Phi, psi and omega in degrees: 000314181306309178310308180294326183292319176300322183291323175297309184299318174306318178293321178291318173299320176298319176302310184296320179294332180289312179298307189298317182294332173295317179302321185287317181301317178295313187290332184294343180281352171250011177272137175300152181289165175294152178297141183291161179265349181235133170224156183245130185243127176268130188235251183204211182284143180308130188082358169278173182305315177308312188288324175300318178285331178296324179295326180284325177295324180304311184292316178300313185289338177299337177289350182249021182055034171254124180268111180264113176266136189261127169255121176273128187231183179269353172144203192294313179303310174300320185298314183302313176300323173297321183295309180304321188279345184079009176277349180224139186273330187209153177216153165269127193224133176288130179298141177096357177260346191284139174279162182297318183300328181285336174301331184285328179262353184239163183223141182265145171263337179141170173267149184242345175195164177266144176223103186291158167272125179249120177260107176258146183218151180300147185306322189274001177295144188260004184294129173245333181228157184300327176297343180288338182289000181299134175089002182255171178264117191242131165277113173246014174091160184282168180303138176092348175275152178282342174301308185301312181304312180298314180300310184294324181291321180287324175293331178297321176295342174262008180072034183236123171227201177300338179275340184259344190210164173265112186263117177262153192230031183286149171299166194296319179291316179295318185296325177299323181294314176306317182298306184300335183263007178076021173261007175214144179266344183203146181229115180263125178230135162249128184179173177283154179293348177279353175297127179305322181295324190278320174306318183288326178284330181287331183278350181285137179281342183265006175233140173234158183262125181298128180273108182284078189290339178262029184302316180311320182295318186290329181285341178280326184271333180227102192285000177280345180266158177220166183258131180226160180238131166266113187287149166323131170078356186300319185282328184198099181301309184308318189257357179061057180243126355291153187287345170213164182292143178244136168264134184231161166255143188227148170255192174228153172273131176231153174275120180238145182225170170277155179310327189271007179295140192292132184302316184302325181290329176308302175302311183297319175292325180289324173299312179301317183299319184292332178287317178281318192251349184286353174284352185075173175213202178299335185248354183227141177285150172308137179082353181291330188237140012278160184213155177276356176295152169063017175272115185260017166238167179301135180292135173299141181299321171295328176292319177302314183297319178299318190281343179273322189238347183089189181303146173309147187303307178312306191294347180282334187235354180235154178301160185307303193288330179293315184292327179294311181293327180292317175299322182290325191265013175301324175300337181287342181292336183292308181286336183294308180298311185302323187269320186282332181294318172288330182288333178287331176276332191268323186296320180298316175295333182292315173298321180295313176303318182290323178292320182289332185292336178291329176281300193304332179300334174293334177302322183294318178291329177295316180295319179294332177283338183280131181290145179286278179264101182295330187286340186264350185270153180277167179308309180305317180299314176295331172291319173303319180295319184292321187292318180295327176294317182303315183299312177307314184291327175288330177286324186288330183291345177267355183295123172288122181223135181296154184298326177299343177250018184289335180297324177298316180299315179290336176288326183281328175294327178294320177288328172300321177293330177295313182293313173306317185295322180299313178297315177300321179292322170305315177298321175295318176299315181293330175288328183288320183296328187278000000 
């Protein structure tokens, strides 16, 4: 009996599992896909600050089984084009270079570090202001670079364009060589203080860094710019480089993605960004980056939540992929709760009905076997009824019944005994009369 009871429960549980599984399957059609294991990051020129940081991101994300593919480009303008075309998933972009039309199609994750505008001149140059560069040879960066976009914008504020100066477009490494050879009168670079090219130029005695004494004016004329200070000796204390504090104008590097970028990767990238850039540098205090400041595309909704509340709760305590899968499957709780609550209420009565139905079905046969008017039946008729009752009693004893429902079984057998006793009493009366 116990084995049969367990089998009944097993069948009911299988049915419940099928119902819940169907609910899960239906809900899974509305669950967002898993985050990809490979993403592509558009950076800048190989060896530049963007590419160096990209390599740090690559190493950090590998710990979460994310393969970061690095695309080396000419800079921010090309990076934006790669994002729009779908050939890149995320890009490091210089703030202030995004066109109005691109703001509709792109989303920002936040600024990750400041990158000043560095203007290098020959040591013997008499230039004091950018307006003094009229008529000179100026390296403004290659086509597609953020350096070129900012250089042209700032020169335009000084009424200098292609007709007022010779604008050169060499990449940063080659541009630095032209200045050392005396083939350029000024070199514009936008980048982190960690850029090898920038540090090398600061350390050269035949090249000087322009002090942007009118930096405050530029920040008022272009709100994407900020004013920063490079302290005396900050590059090299032993050589005291720079020899005096320099005022610079600065943009910010920001992470930009397409609107379809996976939400889980937004959180992961921002956490990785905090790990890489959160320690601060010469121009930023610890904990200042990443930040939602200086982002000139609409901030992604998940990035907004990150800056307001921090990393998702699950990602604080679970491995990335485990947290992501649990977060994705939260929607599965809806069919689980919707199905299990009624099932918990329905299945116990269903089980009771199934067990009792094995017992109660014999009452119908017992009613048919029971003689109606025992006095009108012949002795053979009564014997036939008694044989049927005995058969029913024999079959009932074989009915598998859980111990908890033995009362119903014994009640049936008691009723069988009652019918048997009535038939036997009729047989005895007929024997007496004969």
